[in-house]
C-alpha positions in Angstrom: 0.0 0.0 0.0 1.5 3.4 -1.0 1.5 6.5 1.2 -1.4 8.1 -0.6 -3.7 5.0 -0.2 -2.6 4.7 3.5 -3.4 8.4 4.2 -6.9 7.9 2.6 -7.5 4.8 4.7 -6.6 6.7 7.9 -8.9 9.6 7.0 -11.7 7.2 6.1 -11.3 5.3 9.4 -11.2 8.6 11.4 -14.3 9.8 9.7 -16.1 6.6 10.4 -15.3 6.7 14.1 -16.3 10.3 14.4 -19.6 9.6 12.6 -20.3 6.6 14.8 -19.6 8.6 17.9 -21.9 11.4 16.9 -24.6 9.0 15.9 -24.3 7.2 19.2 -24.4 10.5 21.1 -27.5 11.5 19.2 -29.2 8.2 20.0 -28.3 8.4 23.7 -29.6 12.0 23.8 -32.9 10.9 22.1 -33.3 8.0 24.5 -32.7 10.2 27.5 -35.3 12.6 26.3 -37.9 9.8 25.8 -37.3 8.1 29.1 -38.3 10.6 31.8 -38.0 9.9 35.5 -41.8 9.8 35.8 -44.3 8.4 33.3 -48.1 8.6 33.6 -50.1 5.3 33.5 -53.8 4.7 33.6 -55.4 2.5 36.2 -58.3 0.5 34.6 -60.4 0.9 37.8 -60.9 4.5 36.7 -63.5 3.0 34.3 -65.1 0.5 36.6 -68.6 2.0 36.1 -68.3 1.9 32.4 -67.3 -1.8 32.6 -69.6 -3.1 35.3 -72.6 -0.8 34.7 -75.4 -1.7 37.2 -73.6 -4.8 38.5 -72.3 -2.9 41.6 -75.8 -1.7 42.6 -76.5 -4.9 44.5 -73.6 -4.3 46.9 -70.1 -5.9 47.1 -71.4 -9.1 48.8 -73.5 -9.9 45.7 -70.7 -8.7 43.5 -68.1 -11.0 44.9 -70.6 -13.9 44.8 -71.2 -13.4 41.1 -67.5 -12.9 40.5 -67.0 -16.5 41.6 -70.1 -18.0 40.0 -70.5 -16.1 36.8 -67.8 -13.4 36.4 -68.7 -12.3 32.9 -72.3 -11.6 34.0 -70.8 -8.6 35.9 -69.7 -6.9 32.7 -72.9 -5.0 32.2 -71.4 -1.7 31.0 -71.1 -0.2 27.5 -67.4 -1.0 26.9 -65.4 -4.2 26.6 -62.2 -4.7 28.7 -60.4 -6.1 25.7 -60.4 -2.6 24.2 -58.7 -0.9 27.1 -55.4 -0.4 25.2 -57.2 1.6 22.5 -59.2 3.6 25.1 -56.1 4.5 27.1 -54.3 5.7 23.9 -57.3 8.0 23.3 -56.4 9.7 26.6 -52.8 10.2 25.5 -51.6 7.4 27.8 -49.4 4.5 26.7 -48.9 2.6 29.9 -51.9 0.8 31.4 -52.7 -0.9 34.7 -55.1 -3.8 34.4 -57.6 -5.0 37.0 -58.1 -8.8 37.2 -61.7 -8.6 38.1 -62.6 -7.4 34.6 -60.9 -10.5 33.2 -61.7 -13.0 36.0 -62.9 -15.7 33.6 -59.7 -15.3 31.5 -57.2 -16.4 34.1 -56.2 -19.5 32.1 -57.1 -18.3 28.6 -53.7 -18.1 26.9 -55.2 -17.3 23.5 -57.0 -14.3 25.0 -53.9 -12.9 26.5 -51.8 -13.5 23.3 -54.4 -11.5 21.4 -54.5 -8.8 24.1 -50.7 -8.4 23.8 -51.0 -8.0 20.1 -53.6 -5.3 20.5 -51.2 -3.5 23.0 -48.4 -3.8 20.5 -50.6 -2.4 17.7 -51.5 0.6 19.8 -48.0 1.2 21.1 -49.3 0.6 24.7 -47.5 -1.4 27.4 -48.9 -3.0 30.5 -47.3 -1.7 33.7 -49.0 -3.8 36.3 -52.0 -6.0 37.0 -54.1 -5.3 40.1 -55.2 -8.5 41.6 -58.2 -8.9 43.9 -60.6 -11.7 45.1 -57.8 -14.3 45.2 -57.7 -15.1 48.9 -56.0 -13.5 51.8 -52.2 -13.5 51.8 -52.3 -12.8 55.5 -54.7 -15.6 56.3 -54.2 -17.2 59.7 -54.8 -20.7 58.2 -51.5 -21.8 56.6 -53.3 -24.0 54.0 -55.7 -21.1 53.0 -52.8 -18.7 52.9 -50.8 -21.0 50.6 -53.9 -21.4 48.4 -54.1 -17.6 48.1 -50.5 -17.5 47.1 -51.0 -20.1 44.4 -54.2 -18.3 43.1 -51.9 -15.5 42.0 -49.7 -17.7 39.9 -51.9 -17.4 36.8 -51.8 -13.6 37.0 -48.0 -13.7 37.3 -48.0 -15.8 34.2 -50.3 -13.3 32.4 -48.1 -10.4 33.5 -45.1 -12.1 32.0 -47.0 -12.8 28.7 -48.0 -9.1 28.5 -44.5 -7.8 29.4 -45.7 -6.3 32.7 -43.2 -5.9 35.5 -45.6 -6.1 38.4 -48.7 -7.5 40.0 -50.5 -5.6 42.8 -51.8 -7.8 45.7 -53.5 -7.3 49.1 -52.0 -8.0 52.5 -55.3 -8.9 54.3 -56.2 -11.3 57.0 -58.0 -11.8 60.3 -56.5 -11.2 63.8 -54.5 -8.6 65.6 -52.2 -6.2 63.8 -49.2 -8.3 64.9 -50.8 -11.6 63.9 -51.9 -10.4 60.4 -48.5 -8.8 59.8 -46.7 -12.1 60.7 -49.0 -14.1 58.4 -48.7 -11.5 55.6 -44.9 -11.6 55.7 -45.1 -15.4 55.2 -47.6 -15.1 52.4 -45.8 -12.3 50.6 -42.5 -14.0 51.0 -43.8 -17.2 49.4 -45.4 -15.3 46.5 -42.3 -13.1 46.1 -40.1 -16.2 45.8 -42.3 -17.6 43.0 -42.7 -14.2 41.3 -38.9 -13.8 41.3 -38.5 -16.9 39.2 -40.7 -15.3 36.6 -39.0 -11.8 36.8 -42.1 -10.2 38.3 -42.5 -7.7 41.1 -45.2 -8.1 43.8 -46.5 -4.8 45.3 -48.9 -4.2 48.1 -51.3 -1.2 48.1 -52.6 0.6 51.1 -56.1 -0.9 50.5 -58.1 -0.8 53.7 -57.7 -2.4 57.2 -54.2 -2.7 58.6 -52.7 -2.1 55.2 -53.9 1.5 55.3 -51.7 2.1 58.3 -48.5 3.3 56.7 -46.2 2.2 59.6 -47.8 -1.3 59.6 -47.3 -1.9 55.9 -43.8 -0.5 56.0 -43.0 -2.9 58.8 -44.3 -5.8 56.7 -42.1 -4.7 53.8 -39.0 -4.4 56.1 -39.7 -8.0 57.4 -40.2 -9.5 53.9 -37.0 -7.7 52.8 -37.1 -8.9 49.2 -36.0 -6.9 46.1 -39.1 -7.8 44.1 -41.6 -7.2 46.9 -42.6 -3.6 47.5 -45.5 -1.1 47.8 -47.9 0.8 45.6 -48.7 3.9 47.7 -52.2 5.2 46.9 -52.9 8.8 47.6 -56.4 8.2 49.0 -56.7 4.7 50.5 -55.8 5.5 54.1 -59.1 4.6 55.7 -58.5 1.9 58.3 -62.0 1.6 59.6 -65.3 2.3 57.8 -68.9 2.6 59.1 -72.1 3.2 57.1 -71.5 6.9 57.7 -68.1 6.9 56.2 -64.5 6.6 57.4 -64.3 6.3 61.2 -60.5 6.1 61.4 -58.2 7.5 58.8 -54.4 7.4 58.8 -52.5 10.6 57.9 -52.0 10.3 54.1 -48.9 12.3 53.9 -47.2 10.4 56.7 -48.3 7.2 55.2 -47.0 8.0 51.7 -43.7 9.1 53.2 -43.5 5.8 55.0 -44.3 3.7 52.0 -42.2 5.5 49.3 -38.9 3.8 50.2 -40.5 0.5 49.1 -42.5 1.9 46.2 -42.4 0.4 42.7 -45.2 2.7 41.4 -47.7 5.2 42.9 -51.4 5.5 42.4 -52.6 9.1 42.1 -56.1 8.6 43.5 -58.6 11.4 43.0 -62.3 11.9 43.9 -63.3 15.6 43.7 -61.7 18.7 42.2 -62.0 22.4 43.1 -62.4 25.2 40.5 -58.6 25.3 40.0 -58.4 21.6 39.2 -56.9 20.6 42.5 -58.0 17.5 44.4 -60.0 18.6 47.4 -58.6 16.1 50.0 -55.1 15.4 48.7 -52.5 18.1 48.4 -50.8 17.0 45.2 -48.0 19.6 45.5 -47.2 18.2 49.0 -47.4 14.6 47.9 -45.3 15.0 44.7 -42.6 16.7 46.8 -42.6 13.6 49.1 -42.3 11.4 45.9 -39.4 13.4 44.6 -37.6 13.6 47.9 -37.8 9.8 48.2 -35.8 9.3 45.0 -38.6 7.3 43.4 -38.5 7.0 39.6 -41.3 5.2 37.8 -45.0 5.2 36.8 -47.6 7.5 38.4 -51.1 6.0 37.8 -54.2 7.9 37.1 -57.0 6.5 39.3 -60.2 8.5 39.3 -62.8 7.2 41.7 -65.1 10.1 42.1 -68.8 10.8 41.2 -69.0 14.5 40.5 -67.4 14.1 37.1 -67.9 11.4 34.6 -65.2 8.8 34.4 -63.9 10.3 31.2 -63.8 13.8 32.6 -62.3 12.5 35.9 -59.5 10.8 34.0 -58.7 13.9 32.1 -58.8 16.1 35.2 -56.5 13.7 37.1 -54.0 13.5 34.2 -53.9 17.3 34.0 -53.3 17.6 37.8 -50.5 15.0 37.6 -48.9 16.9 34.7 -49.1 20.2 36.6 -47.6 18.6 39.7 -44.7 17.0 37.8 -43.9 20.4 36.3 -43.8 21.9 39.8 -41.3 19.3 41.1 -39.2 19.4 38.0 -39.0 23.2 37.9 
């Protein structure tokens, strides 16, 4: 090779390296811009009236009876749960949180979930988590019943894996004293967490009534479980520990509770009920809560979960999304 050819080769190689570096830098920058610390997801429960219609009018006792006997009979609303990815996309959301009670009869229907995954892919929507209810108490005092509850979640872990979801949400419920239920919940969650880890799935517990709505109690359960893939899903509004026909008789301080649960959080649920004229939630100070979230170091999904009655579900979802976006701008400023 003569000197001229050698010089040209050196120049060509240098140009290639420079171009490659620039291109990589551009791609990295693009990726950084499209993967923010916080992303907004949509909890399917925000549309429970649209799915269930009049099925909830008979009370939750009748609802849970039918859920076991004829789950599809509960879907009396105007929309089909299979179309949730498309509906979420219409709200400008591309991460969804499913609720298993809308799909209770599909727990072992592999073909259904393969088609659901395809629909998600077509819409450019991903499943963030599956909220699991009515599968037994993970804090049951009876060890056989507790293990049965653990195993009842296996199908939903399998479905989460099929859909590419990272997480299932479960309940830490049981009968007994706070100490007794905590000890049993630690055992149940540890067993479920062990299985979920083999499938690459997280298990999170929401503050969802009873002892679990006591932030210090649930944080203590998490500390005792002490597993990387077992955590919490702090809900902004579910801190009622005792209900009566007249409403909540004993409510835990929501800000204290969120602060206690955030170290274990793998997602958060931005629960809303009512809004004032400025679009703020009337019972939850989102500015205060989002500061707690930021200070905790949490990065991940923030779920829209509208559960009010003053606005329609569609309007409530939009109002919640707008409030989350406003709150994110405040903490990122």
